[in-house]
N, C-alpha and C positions, 0 to 999 in steps of 0.2 A: 174737564177745565185745569189747566196747568196751576200748581201752587206757584205763590208769587216770592220770587226771591229779590232782596235789594241787597247792593253794597255801595258804599261810597269811599271816595278817596281825598285827602285834603291834598291841595296844587300846591306842593311845599318844594318842587323841583323834578328833574328827571327819575322815570323807572329805573331799576337796578335788576339784576339776577334775582335778588332774594324778593321783591315783589312778583317778578314774574312766575317764578317756580312756587312761592308761596300763595299766591292770588290768582295773577292773571290767566295762567294754564287751565286753573278749575275754572274760570267765569267763561273761558273758551266752550267747554263742555257743556256747562251749565245751562247755555244760551240755546241750547238744541231742546233742554228737558225740561225747562221750567220758563215760566213767563220772568223774565230779566229786567231789572230794570238797574243801570249801573250809573251814578252821579257823581260829577265832581263837586267835590262841598267846599264852593268857595265861601261859601257863608261864614262856614265854622273857620276859614282861616283869618277871618278879619280880627279873631281875638289877639292874634299878633301883630298887627298893623301893616301888613305889606303895601310896597309901594303900589301905586296904580298900575306901572309899568311891571314890576315884578309879578303881579297879582294876575294880569292878563297873559303874561307869557306862560306862567305856571299852568293855566288853566288850559292855555291852546298845548302845550308840552303831553298834558295826559292825556287829552282827546287825541292827539296825534297817535300817542304810544297804544292807547288802547286800541286803536284801529289800527297799527301795525302789526300788534301779536294776535289779531284774529278775530277781535269782537266786531259782529256785522251789525250794523245799525239797520238792515232791513231785520234781523232777527230779534236781537235784544234792543231796548230802549237806553239810550246812552244820552245824558242829558246835563247840563249845568245848572246847579243847583238853583242859583239868583234866579234862572230863568224860568222857574214855577213860582211864581208868588205865592200859591196857596200855601205852600211849607210854611212860610212866615207867617200867615192868619193861624193857622195851625198851632204853630207856635206861642201865639200870644195865647191863644185857649188854653191849651196845657199848662203855660205858665199860671195861669190862674187858679190853676187844681195843684200846682206843685208847692210844696213846701219849705220854707228856708231851712229848716234842721235838716232834712233828708238831700238836699242841695250840697249843703256845706258838708256833710258826710260823705260825699262822694269821694274816693280814694284819687281819683284823678284831679279834681278840684284841689284836694290838701296838697298833691304832690306840686302840682302847678304853684300855689301859693308858697311853698316851701323853696322853690325853684326860680320864681320870678316874684318878691313881694313887692316889686314897684310896677307891675301889671296885673294887678288881682280887680278887672272888671267883670261887670255884669254877664258878659258873653262868656266868660269862662265858668260862671257860678251856674248858669242856666244851659249849660252844653249838654245834658242830659236831655233837655226838653226840647232842646232842635233837633237833636238825634232820633229823639220818639217823633218828633214830627214828619221826620224824614221818612221813618219807616211806618208810621201809622197813615200818611196820605195816602199810601197804595195798599193799606192792610195786608203788609207782606208778612208772612208767616215763617220764613227762612232767612235769617240774617245771617253771611260768613263773617264771623269776628275773632280775633286774636282773644287771649286770654285778657288781656288789659281793656277789652272792651266788653267783656261780659258781665259788669256789673251796671254798664249804661243800659244794656239790653234787658237787665232784671228791671230799671227803673221805667226802663219803656213799657215793659206789662204792668207794672204799678201803675203809672199815670192810664194807661189805656183801660184796666178794670176799674180804676176810680172815674173815670169818664161815663164808665157803661153804670157802673152804679148811682152815678149823680143823678144820670138821667134816665137811669129805668129803664136802659136799653142794651141788649147783645150785640153791639156793633162793633167795636174793635177786636179784631181775633188776637192770641197771645203770640208772639213772635218768638224763635228761639234760634240760638247760635246752631249754625249750620256747617259742618265739613264735609265737602265733597268726595274727599279721599280719607281712608283712615290712615296711610302712609305720606302723609304731608312730606315734602322734601324742605329742610331747615339748611339754607345756605349759608353757610360762615362767610365772615369777614375775611379782609386781608390782613386786620391788624391781631389776628392771633390769639383772639379774646371771646369771640361771640359770634353771633350773626350778624350778617352783614345790613346795615343801616346806615341811614344819612346823617343821623346823630353823631355817628363817630368820626366824621368827616368823609372829603370825598374821595381820599386814599383807602378806604376801607371798602368800596364798593367800586363792582362794575357795573357800570351803566349801559343800558342797551343800546344807547346812541355813541358810547365813547368809539373815538376811532381806533384802528389799529394800533397806531405810534403809541396813544394813551394807555391803552389794555397794555402792551409789553411794558410800559414805563411802571405802571401800578403792581404788575405782578413780579416784576424784579426787585421792588421794592418790599413785596411780603414778609411778613415775621416770619424767619425759620431760627433753627439754631446750629450748633457748630456740625450737627451730625450725629450717627447713630454710634454708639460706642462697645456695644453688644449685638450680636446676631440674635434677631427675633425680639428685639425689645420693643417693650409699647411705646407707641408712639404720643410725644408731648402734644396737648392740647393745639398748640400753631400748627403742628405738622400734620396731625390728622385731619384741621380743617383744609388745609392745601391738599390732601388727600380727598378729603370729601368734595371740594372744588372740582377736582380732576374727576371724581366717579361721575359728575354731573354731566360735565361736557366732553368727556373724552370716551374712547371705545375701550372696551373691558379687555381687550389685549394691551394697549398701552399703560392703564393702570395695574395689571397684572403684572407688567414688565417693571415700573418704579417700584411697586411694592416688594418684589423680589430682590432687586438691588438695596432697598432698602434695610430689608431683614438680613442681607451678606454684609453689611456693612458697605455697601459699594456705593452708595448713591452720590450724585453730584448735584446738589441744589441749583445749581445755574443751568443745568441741561433739565433739570426737573422743570422747574420754571419757566425756560424755553418753551417745552411742550406745552406746558400748561396754557401758557398766553395764546400761543398757536392756535389752540384747540379752541380758546375762547373766543377769538376773531373769527372762526370757521363759524361757530355757534351763532355770534351775535352778527354775522354778515345779513343774512335776508332778512333780519328785522330793520338792523341799522339803512339798509337800503331802501325799507318801505318807509322806515321814519323821515328818510329826507326826500322821499318820492311826495308821501301825503303832506308833509310841512310847506311843500312849495305850492300846493294846490287851496289857496284861499277860499276858492269859491265851494270847492268841495266841502270844506271845513265848518263853510258859514251854513252850506244845505243840512249837513249831518246835525249840527247843534240847534238849528231852527224846528227839522224834523223831530228830534229826541224832544225838545220844549213840546212840542204839539202833541204827541204821544202821551209824555207823562204828564200834560194838564187833563187830558181827556180822562184818566183815573183820578186825579188831584182834584178837580172841579166836581166830580160827582160825590167824592167825599167829603168836600167842603157843603156842598149841597144838602148833603143828609146831617153832617155835624150842625150847620146854622140851623136846620129846623128841629133839631133835638135839644138845642141847647134854648131856641122858642124865637131868635129870629126870623119874622115870618112876617108877609105884607099884611096889612088890615084887611 
């Protein structure tokens, strides 16, 4: 029996190079070594009240881009969270045993209260319960998460163990954070300040679906400086970020060439950015072409979503059957 891996992504827009190298490339490898469930967390996204049109479009984007990046629906289980109603039933049961104090102490909840004091809804408070339901519904043991989600994963273990104690059953296994690679690629953004992310704005990201024209424009406006003033001087963060991006998409010879120019105080950032943009375009092109092709095939997308929901519900129905019996929901 292969170990079960589960990962979800909120449908908040298009995937960028940070998503690709930080997660999706590992998913493509994982699917052949583990029993993988990859879901699109549309229920989680309701805490921010997206419009129906935006929600539907964002879900489609993630599904298309997962497929375009190489996740195989015949190998892994790809599904939309709301297509598996068993998740929300388990969410209800876990909420009955989740305490107000522990939910309010969640770091992400406190952050959301501070940043959006006018939108402190029950979904934000019980976000850890829904995340726990996502994981426990398939009895997953490995969950690829970032540092910001590790507390939620700890709460998932708490809720699962509490259920086991309450109903005197060794039913839910403990899930743990899982990093497929010890050397995860950290992709910097174009704003010169840190990692690539949508929260810093579209100009900070290179999306997998970006056209060549858009990539050239974004890279040309990437933050740089006046250039080195001493030979072999350390690179400031903004410049190092650009070189890190080049390391990801360019050849080693290209990277070495511009590194040498920088160290000799002979680099021209205009030439450097043009080369970086063209290499990004070459890297992105095959994925972008698949995105355009898959997006146009509505029948295929519908089939993938329906098949994914069917596969996910086989696992979910069995878990709910067991859970209901353990709780005491039985026919007379």
